[in-house]
C-alpha positions as CSV (number, residue, x, y, z in Angstrom):
1,M,-27.2,3.6,22.6
2,F,-26.2,0.6,21.2
3,I,-25.9,2.1,17.5
4,R,-22.3,2.2,16.0
5,K,-19.8,3.0,13.0
6,D,-20.4,0.7,10.2
7,D,-23.6,-0.2,11.3
8,T,-26.5,-0.1,8.4
9,V,-29.5,2.3,9.9
10,E,-33.1,3.5,8.2
11,V,-34.2,7.2,9.1
12,L,-37.3,7.0,10.9
13,A,-38.3,10.8,11.1
14,G,-37.2,13.6,9.0
15,D,-37.2,14.8,5.4
16,D,-34.6,11.8,5.1
17,K,-37.6,9.4,6.4
18,G,-37.5,5.8,5.1
19,K,-33.9,6.1,3.7
20,R,-30.9,3.8,4.7
21,G,-27.0,4.5,5.0
22,K,-24.0,3.2,7.2
23,V,-23.1,5.2,9.5
24,L,-20.2,7.2,9.9
25,R,-19.7,8.8,13.4
26,V,-21.3,8.4,16.1
27,L,-21.5,11.2,18.8
28,R,-22.4,9.7,22.0
29,E,-22.1,12.9,24.2
30,K,-24.7,14.9,21.7
31,N,-26.9,11.9,21.6
32,K,-26.4,12.1,17.8
33,V,-24.8,10.1,14.8
34,V,-24.1,11.4,11.3
35,V,-25.2,8.8,8.7
36,E,-24.0,8.3,4.9
37,G,-25.9,10.1,2.3
38,I,-28.7,11.6,5.7
39,N,-29.4,15.3,6.1
40,R,-27.0,16.8,3.8
41,V,-26.9,20.2,3.4
42,Y,-24.4,22.5,1.4
43,K,-21.3,25.3,3.1
44,H,-20.8,28.2,0.5
45,L,-17.2,28.8,0.2
46,K,-16.0,32.0,-1.0
47,P,-13.0,32.1,-3.2
48,S,-9.8,31.8,-1.3
49,R,-6.1,30.6,-2.3
50,A,-6.7,27.1,-1.5
51,N,-10.5,27.4,-3.4
52,P,-10.1,29.9,-5.9
53,Q,-13.0,29.0,-8.2
54,G,-15.1,28.5,-4.6
55,G,-18.5,27.1,-4.4
56,R,-20.8,24.6,-2.9
57,L,-19.5,22.0,-0.5
58,S,-22.3,19.1,0.2
59,K,-21.6,17.2,4.0
60,E,-23.6,15.5,6.2
61,M,-25.1,16.6,9.8
62,A,-25.7,14.9,12.6
63,I,-29.5,13.5,13.3
64,D,-31.2,12.3,16.8
65,A,-30.1,8.9,17.1
66,S,-33.8,7.8,18.5
67,N,-34.3,8.9,14.4
68,V,-32.9,6.2,13.5
69,A,-33.0,2.3,13.4
70,L,-30.9,-0.5,13.4
71,I,-31.3,-2.8,10.2
72,D,-32.2,-6.3,11.6
73,P,-30.2,-8.3,8.8
74,T,-32.8,-11.3,9.1
75,T,-35.6,-9.1,8.0
76,N,-34.0,-6.5,6.2
77,K,-36.1,-4.5,8.0
78,P,-35.4,-2.0,10.8
79,T,-36.1,-3.0,14.4
80,R,-35.9,-1.8,18.1
81,V,-32.8,-4.3,20.1
82,G,-32.9,-5.4,23.1
83,V,-30.2,-6.9,25.7
84,E,-30.2,-10.7,26.8
85,Y,-28.2,-12.8,28.2
86,L,-26.8,-16.3,27.0
87,E,-26.8,-19.5,28.8
88,D,-22.8,-18.6,29.6
89,G,-23.5,-15.2,31.2
90,T,-22.8,-13.3,27.1
91,K,-24.2,-10.2,27.1
92,V,-25.8,-10.1,23.8
93,L,-27.3,-7.6,21.4
94,I,-30.8,-8.9,20.4
95,A,-33.1,-7.9,17.0
96,K,-36.9,-7.4,19.2
97,K,-39.0,-8.5,15.9
98,S,-36.9,-11.8,15.4
99,G,-34.8,-12.6,18.5
100,T,-31.4,-12.4,16.4
101,T,-28.3,-11.6,18.2
102,L,-26.6,-8.7,16.4
103,R,-23.6,-8.4,18.0
104,T,-21.7,-9.2,21.1
105,L,-21.4,-6.7,23.5
106,A,-19.6,-8.6,26.9
107,K,-17.7,-11.5,27.1
108,P,-19.0,-14.8,29.7
109,N,-19.6,-13.7,32.8
110,P,-20.2,-16.6,35.0
111,K,-22.4,-14.0,37.7
112,Y,-25.1,-14.2,34.6
113,A,-25.0,-17.4,33.6
114,K,-27.8,-19.6,33.7
115,K,-28.5,-21.7,36.5
116,K,-29.7,-25.1,35.7
């Protein structure tokens, strides 16, 4: 999974399809992400000493990572991502639609440098 905290993603499936938000948390072991403003549910609270009024608390629940796509910064549209090695052996994450480099994944490694 190439989605990280603070990435901007668009929801591809579900009730919030088409909405965008910032990733708040990534749950790698469950292959899920929590996105700001997406998949909101209400938790009903009984009145207590800490909360004498009671009421409804709205919070975001996790959504499957396969249902979100990273936003390509050049086209501002959702895109699939891939991994490439640059000339010096640096591993980078690229957008499939535009070929734009999204982020560096690993430092230069001479083992993966392209031979001339």
